[in-house]
N, C-alpha and C positions, 0 to 999 in steps of 0.2 A: 426525483428521489421523495420518498416520503420521510415522515417524523421517525426516529430510531428510537424513540422512549419507550420503555416497557417498564410496568407496574412492577414485572416479577424479577426485576435485573436492576439492583442498585448496587452495588459496591464491592468491590473484591474482597474475597477473604484471605488474609492472610498467614493463615495457619495452614495450607496445604489441600484444605476441602474447597468442597465447591462452593461457587459465589453466591451470597444473599444480600441481606440487607444490612447496615451498618448496624443495627441495634446487635444481631447476633453475630459482628465479627470480633475478633480477639482483641481489636486495637479500641472497641467499643462493647465491654464486658456488659451483659444483663443485669437485673438488677438485683437476683440476687446474690451475685458477687460483688458489689462493689463495695460491702462494708469491709473486704479486704483490699482498701485503696493502695498499700503500700505494695504489696505484692501483686497486685494490678498493673501497677506502674512499671515494677521493675519487668513487666511481662511484655509491656506496651512498648519500652524504649527497647527491648532486645530482638524485636522482629528481626530476623535478617533480610540484607535487600535483596537476594537474590528469592527470597520465598515471596517476598512483595511483588517482585518481578514477575513470578509463577501467577500469583494472585490475579495481578492486573490481565495478563495474558490470554488467561482462563476465561476470565471474565470479557473481556473485550470479543474474544471467537465466539464464546457463547451468543453474546448481544448479537454481532453480525449474522450467525446462523437463523436467529430467532427471525430476525428481520426481514420479511418478505421483499419488502421495494429494494435492498440492500442485497440481496442474492437474485431479485431480477434484472439489475442494472449491471453488479459485477461480474453474476456468471451467465445469464442468459442470454444478455443483448449483446455482449462478443460472440456468443456463438451464432446469435442471429444475423448480426454484420455480416460474419465469415460468412454464414450461408447463401444472403442475397449476393454479395461485393464478392466473395471467394470462388463461391459452386453455381451461383445461376450465370453471373457475367464474366466469369473467369472459365479457362481449361483448366484439366486435370493434370496431375504429375508435378515437376518440378513446380509450375508457378502456384499451382494448388497449397502445396508445401509450404511455400515463401507466404502466400498469403494468410495459411495459419499462425504461422511462428507473428507475424504483422498485428493480426488481431488478436493473437495471445497474448502480445504483450500490452495491448491496447486493452486488453480486460484488465491484466493487472494493475495498469495505471490507473484504471477508474476505479479499481479497488482503493488501491494505496492512495488517491487523491480524493473524490467523491466520496468515496462509501466512509473514508477515515474519518475525512474532515465531516461528515453528516453527523458520524456516529458522538464524535467528541463535541459540536455543536450541540447535540442532543441531552448531553449530559451538564454542559453549563447549563442551558437552558430548563432543565430541572431543578436546579440550583443541587448537585449533587454534591459538586464543590467545597460546596457551604458547609456542608458536614468533614467532608476530607481535608479540608483545612485546617479544624481542630483537633487531628488527628495527628501523629507522627509517621507520615506518610513520607516518602523520598519522591518529588518530582520527576528527579529521574527514573526510579524503578517504576512510576508511572507510565512515566514515557515510554522507556523500553520494553513493558509489558505488554503496551497497545502496540507496539513497533512489531513484537513476537505476534502477537493477532492478527493484526494485518498484513504479514509477509503470508503467514499458513495461507488465508484466502486468496491472497495475490496469487500465490504457487498454486494454487487449487485451480484459480481462473486461467491462468496460463496453459497448465497442464490438460485442463479441458478442450480447450479449444484446438491444443496441436492433437490430442485425440480424436473430436472431431473431423479435421481434419485428415487424419489416415485412415478412416473410415469411408470419408465422402471421394477418395479417392488422390490424396496428396501424397508426393512423395518426401520423406522425412528418413536421413540416414546420419547416426552417430560419425562423424567423420573423421575421429580421434579420439585417441584415451583421454584426453583433457575436453573433448566437446561437452559433457555434461557439466562437469565444475565449473568450466566458463561461461556459460548458459544459464549456471543458476548462479552464480558468482555475478556477472551483469547485472542478471534480474534485480536481484537483491539489493545492491548498489543502488540502483536508480530507484527502487519502491524507497528506499531511506531518503533519498532526496523527494519525492514525492508526499511521503507522510510527514517530513519535516515543512512543508512546505502547507500540506495540510492542519499543521498546527497552527503555525500562524495566521492561516486564514479565519479558521473557528475562532481563535482568540480576539481578533480585532472585528469579525463582523457578529453584531449582535442578533443577529434575524438568522434564526437557521436556513429561510427559503432565498437569503442573500447568499447565504454559503454552498447551497446547491449550484446556485447559478454561477457564480464565480468560477468555482471547480470543475463543472462542466464547461465553461467555456475556455477556460485552460485547459485542459484536455483535448478538447476539440480543434483550436487552436493550433494546439502542437503539431495535432497528427495533420491535420491538412499542410499550415504551414513548411510543414518537412519533406513534404510530398508524400505522403500516407508512411509516416513514421519512419522515412527513410527507403521506402519500396520504389519508389519512383521521384529520383531526385530531379528531374529535366521538367516535372510539372512544379517544384518550387517556386513559388514566388519573389523575383529578382534575385540578389547572391545566396538565397537559404540554401539553394543547390547543392553549392559548393561545402556548405558547412555542415551535411549530414553526418559526418562522422565526427562532430564537435560536438552537436547538442546532443542532452541526456537520451532524450526517448529516441530517435532515429540510431544513434549508438547503440545503443543496448539492442535494438531491433536488429540491426545490420550484423552486429555478432552475433547475435542468435541465427539469422540465416544460415553467414557463413559456416556455423559449426554442425546446423541440424538439419541444410539442406543442399545438396548436392549441385550447386550453381557452379557457371563456368567464371571464374576470376574477372573477364572481360567480355566484351561484346552482347551483354544485358541491360535490361532496363534498368538496372542497378547500379551503373556505371556510366560515365564516371561519375563522382571521385572514385577512386579504387576502392574496392571492398576494404574494411579494418581488419588488419593483422598485426602481431606483436604485442608486447608488453604495454604500451604507451594509451591504447584505447581501453583496457581495465587502469591502468593507473590514472589515465581521466576522471573514469567513473568513481574511483575509491575519491578523489579530491570532491567531487558532485557530492558523495553519499557524504561526506566529512561537514560539509557545509550543511546540507541538511540536517545534518544531526547537531551542530553546533546551534545552526537558528529555532530547530525545534525543542531544545534545550531551554534555550534561553526566553523562548515564548511561553513555553510551560511552565517555569519556574516566574518568571518574571510579571507576565501578565494573567496568567490563571491563578498561580499559588499566592504570591505577593500582593498584585494588585487586585486582586479578587474580582479577576474575569467572568464574566455572564451573570454579574450583580447588578 
């Protein structure tokens, strides 16, 4: 991953407008208006939380879209891996459809962990939070705005690989009325855990290159240790094959396979263990998402805003 710093993207506007520099933000009025300090202060302190969330979400998404290394790693790389391992080295039909889901979740995971952490680390290294700390910005609005921006690109990455999978001969099928909500819900819950982890990593490591290395290591390690995100539990080392319905990345992947690919419930490389069903898998992902959100919120408030992370 490359540096995500961009001179044309500095801080979010919280007036519902486009992203700009801190100097033209309503939280930091231009010199022509500073004589009206009382009115300006009243406006500053009354910026709604949801408006701040929207501003951070727009700014995050624009920063990611403008960053070519982020797009290559988050969008192009998962498609490339699918074409190599899912098309050239695999067969069509159901198997290719399952491979598309596997690498689609891998792409969403890469965006939520690697790209998200790298973008936050770049903001810390550019000292953007030095200015944000002097403004009445809510750390939770910052966090959830970034989450929304990251979720948007993660969903695009997932859907892009699925689309390539269908075009290359993979078989996908919406197997019930609840299939799409369950798949999207499980993807969002898993990505929340990944982004919460990304905030912790970026807040702890001062060097952006270390952030890239650690997050890439986590992404690839979980992918291989869970038998390619739960696609082949038999190749997972030791007892990990029996835990693919409990580990977050493989659980989210297997849920998506169950609802989007017409696989048999048994007698396939996906089993044993049995494919996830019922409400318990989603409940477990909810717990993971809550943990990720709480830990990410703590890191954003304590380490980045209060302890001046990145300084």
